[in-house]
N, C-alpha and C positions, 0 to 999 in steps of 0.2 A: 710326363709329358704333356703340354697342353696344345690343342689345335685350334685354329681360328681361321676362317675363310680368308685366303691372302695369297699364298705361293706354294709351289710344289717343288721341292727341290731335286725331284727327278726330271722336271721339265727344262728345256733351254729357254733363255731369256726371249728368243724369238717367238716362243710359243704364247707368250703371256700378254694379255692386252687388257685394258680397263673395260668395265661393262657398260652399260648405257651412258655415263659420263662420257666415256671414249678420251682418247688421246694420251693415255698413260703408259708408261713403260716400267716394267718391273725387272729386277734382276738380282742375282744372289752371286755372292763372292766364295762361299764355303759352305758347308753344311750347319754352321754355327753363326754365320753372319750375313745378314740380309739388309738390302736397301729397297725402298719401294717410293716412287714419285707418282703423284696423281695430280694431272692437269686440273686447273681450276679449284684446288683445295686451299684453304686458308694457310695451312701450315707449308704448303709447298713442298717439303720432303719430310718422309717418315723415315727416320734412322732405325738401326737394327735395336737400340736401346729402347725407342719408343715403342717399337713393335711388341717388344717384351713385356713392356708395362701394360700394354693394351692386353695382351694375353693372360695377364695376371687377374682381369676382371671376367665377370661370368660370360658375358658376350661380347662379340665384335661391336655390334650397334650401341651398345652401352658404353664401351670404352671410347669409341670415337665421339659420341654425344657429350661424354663428360668433358672432352677436350674442344669442344666448340665445333665439331663437325656435325653438320645436320644430315647429311645425306651418305649413305653406305655404298660404295661400288659393289657389284657383284663380279667378283673376279672369276674368270672362266679361260680354259684354253680354247685353241682356235677349233676344237671339235665340240664347243658348247658345254664340256664337263666342268663342275665346280673345282677349284683349287682349295688345297690345304697348305698351310705353313705349321710346322712343328717347332716348338720353342722349347729347348732345354731348361729344365729346373735343377736346382742344387740344393742339397741340405747343409745348412751351417749347424752343426751339433754342439752344444755348448755344456760346459761342467765346470764346477767348481771344486777345488781339492783343499780339503780340510784334514789336517793329520788325524788319523783315527776316527774319521766319520765318512758317511757315504756322501754321494752327490747331492748336495740338498743348498738351500739358501736362495738367491735371488741374482739376476744379473740383469743391465740394462741393454735391451736391444733397439737401437734407432729411438733411444730417449725413452723407451717405455720400460719399465721394472716388469722382469717376467720371473716365474718361480721354476726353479729346476726341479727336475731336468726338462730341458726345452730345447726344441729344434725348430729352427726357421727357415722356410723354403724360399728361395730367391731364385730369379731367372737369370739367363746368361747375361753377363755384363752388368749386373746390379751392383750396388754399393751396399754395405752394411755396416752400421757402426754399434760396437760394442763397448761396454763399460763395466768393469769389475767394481763393485760397491763393497765397502766396509758393513760388516753385519756382527750381529751378536748371537750366538746359539749356545743354549744351556751356560750362560754366566761367564763365556769365554769371548772375547772381542777380537774379530779377526780383521787383518789388514792385509790389503793385497801387496805380493811380492813380484810376481812376473807371471807372464803367460807361458805356456808349454815350449814355445819356440824360444825362449829366453827373453822376449821383448819386455820392457818394462813400461812401454808406452800405454797410457790409460787415461781417457779412452782412446781406443784404436777404430781405425777404420780399414775394412777390407773393399778395396776397389775392384770394379771388372771382374766379378766372380765367373770364373770359367771351370770350376769342379767342385766337388763336395769337400767341405772343411770341417775338422773335429778340431775343437780348440777349448783348452782347460786354462781356467785361471787359479793360480796357486796363492794360498794365504798362510799367514803365520798368526796362532792365537795366543793372547795373553790373559790372565784372569781380570775380570772386571772388577772395579773398585765399588761398583753400584751394589748397595745393599749390606756392604761392610759395617757401616756405622760404628766407625771407630770413635771412642770417647773414653774419658777418664772418671773416676770417682772423685767426688767432691769431699775429701777428707783432709781439711787444712792442718799442716803440720805431721801428716803421715806420709809415708812413701807413695810416689806416684804410681797410680793403679791404672793400666790400661785394659780395655775390654772391646771386643769387637764380635761380630758373627760370621760363622764361618761361609765361605763360599759354598753355594749348594751344589756346584760340581765336585764330585768326590774325588775326581783326579787333581783337584787343588789339595795337597796333602801336607804342605808345611807354610809356615809363616815365619817370615825374618822381621826382627824387631830393631829397627833404626832410630838412632837419636843424634840430633845435632843441636846447635845453639846460635842464636842471634850472634853475628860477629866472629862466628866460628867457620874454621877453614876446611873441616872434615866432616864425614858423618861415621858415627860409630856403630858397629853391628854389635848390639848386646847379646843377643840370643836367637836360637831357631827353634820355634815351638811348633808340636805336631797339632794335626787336626784334632779337634774337639775339646782343646784347652780354653781358647777365647779369653785368656787373660794372661797379663803380664805385670810384675811388679819392679818398678826400679828403685832399688834400695839407694842408689848413689844420691838422689834428690828426693826432697819432701815437698808437698804441694803449698803454695805461697799464695796469697791474694792481695797482697800490697803492691804488686807490681814494679816491686824494687831490686829484685833479684833477676836471675837468667830467664830470658825468654827462650824457653826449650821447644824443639819440634820433634815430634815422634812420627813414625811410619810404621805400619805393618803391611809388608809386601807378601802377597800370595804366591805360592810356587805351583805352576801347572806342570805335573810331572809328565803329562803326554808328550810335550815340547820342550821341556826343561827352561820354561819362560817364567818371568816375575811380572806381577802387576806394576803399572806405572806408579811412581812416587806419589802420594797423597798425604800431605803433613798435617799433624794435628799440632796446634799452638798451645803450650802450657807455661804459665810460670813457676818455677821451681827455685828452690833454695839448695845448696850442698848440704846434705845431711850431716850433722855434727857427729863426730866421732868420740865416745868416751874413752877415757883412759883405762881400759879393761886389761887385766892381767890374765892370760891364757893358763890354767893349770895344765901343764903337760905330764905331771905325774899320774893322771887319770887317763886311761885308754878310753876313748870316745865310744868305742863298740861295747863296753861294760855299761854304759848309761843307758838305762832302759826307762826312766822318767823323769818329769821336771822337778827340780827342787829350789827352794830358795830359803836363805838363812842370813843372820848377821851375828858378829861376833867381835868385841864383847857386847853384851847387851843386859843391863844398862851400859852406857857409854858416856864418855866426856873428853873432848866433843867428837872424838874420830871413833868410827867402826868401820869394819869391813863386811860388805855383803857379798856373798858367795850365791851363786846359781848354777845349774846344770840344765843343759838342752839335750834331748834324745835324737834331736835332729835339726836340720838347717832351719832357721825362723828369723823372722823379723822380731827383735825385742824390744820392750819399752818397759823402762823401770821409773817409777815415780815416787815422790815423797808427798804424803797429805798430812794435814794436821787432824786432830782428834774428831772434827766436825765433818771432815770429808773433803775440805777445799785443798786444791792442789796448790802445793807451795814450791816444788822443783821437779824437773825432770832430769835424771841422772845417765838414761841410755835411751836411745832412740835410733837403733841401727838394725842391720842385718847381721847376724851372728852364725858361724859354722857349729855344726853340733860338737858339744864338748862341755867343758867344766871352766867357769870365769869367777873372778873376783874384782871389786874395786873399791876404794877408799871413798867414805862419805864423812865430809867434815860439816857438823851441824853447829859450828859456832856462830853462825848469824841468826840462830833462833833460840828462843827461851826455853828453859828446861819442861819437860812435859813427856806427855804420851803422843808419839807420832805413828803413821802408819807407812808402810813401804809396800809397794805392789809391782810385780811382775806379770807382763801381758804378752803373749804371742798371737800368732793367727788362731791357734786352736787350745790355748791354756791361759787361765789368769788365776793368781792367787794373792791374797793380802794378809800381811801380817803386822803385828806391833813391834814398836821399839821405844825405848826409855832413854831420854836424854836428861844426864843429871849434871848439874853445873855447880 
């Protein structure tokens, strides 16, 4: 409570008169509502709201002076005793609710940004304007949902304050795309490889890999990758730089486990060509679990003009098989695709080339070997 020289709620209106300026009449209608009139004052009438505003300043003299009143009446009762008016003050206690976090962040009070926790004190009948603001905390973007009373009005105004108020703004959090730095490796003719940086918030635990293409009507969920991997290879397409093939769009969506939310879509454009599929034959006579190492061979060798190239993979991998001349110049690509663990063979027809020694090579993500073959015509 704040007191200023004005009125006593225990006195009757007939006991109240103006000081040296004379002629005034004061009255009150309840313990919380006051009116006061001063004869000869420019404002004519001081309402209860005006009195409360005056009481919010250090002294009555200062309050009146700031409002253009240069003389202050000395209020007294009929016995010459000073009179006091008591102005009720109320607290507006504000909070933010972020799932899994303490009350923190900021809020706007009367258009001024305040750091939480925050309490604003207002006097009876005052108005306070509140605004919940979007904010980023630990790489999570928080957006306003509603106030604790269910209202979604934002900003909102509390008018004619008559009691203490506790008010909480509720928010929903989604992972921020800032700092993800989604990009692709520039290896033309190779599968499209995506790379990104994990969200610093350790509660972002998974990443969904999405793909769509220009003119397409749907988005395809390719895979879900755990935290710490930071890379994904799309073996369905190879990177192209001619701008004549498909314009692809990729998105890596972060999953915030605390609230079960995903980051908003943030697409990366890449030109790609559908990866060609070689005429591979899978050897079902060999159990994949028995394959412990890579192998490469061809039979017959020498050959004229057809031979069969055999290879084995001890694990799933992207496989490239190429033919080179004896000087190391690449002359043909036979395989350039993703293959599951197992044993494979394919036919190679060398009829378009002259007799001589050639090189054939297998390359995966973690293995490479080159061998000779002899074409005799």
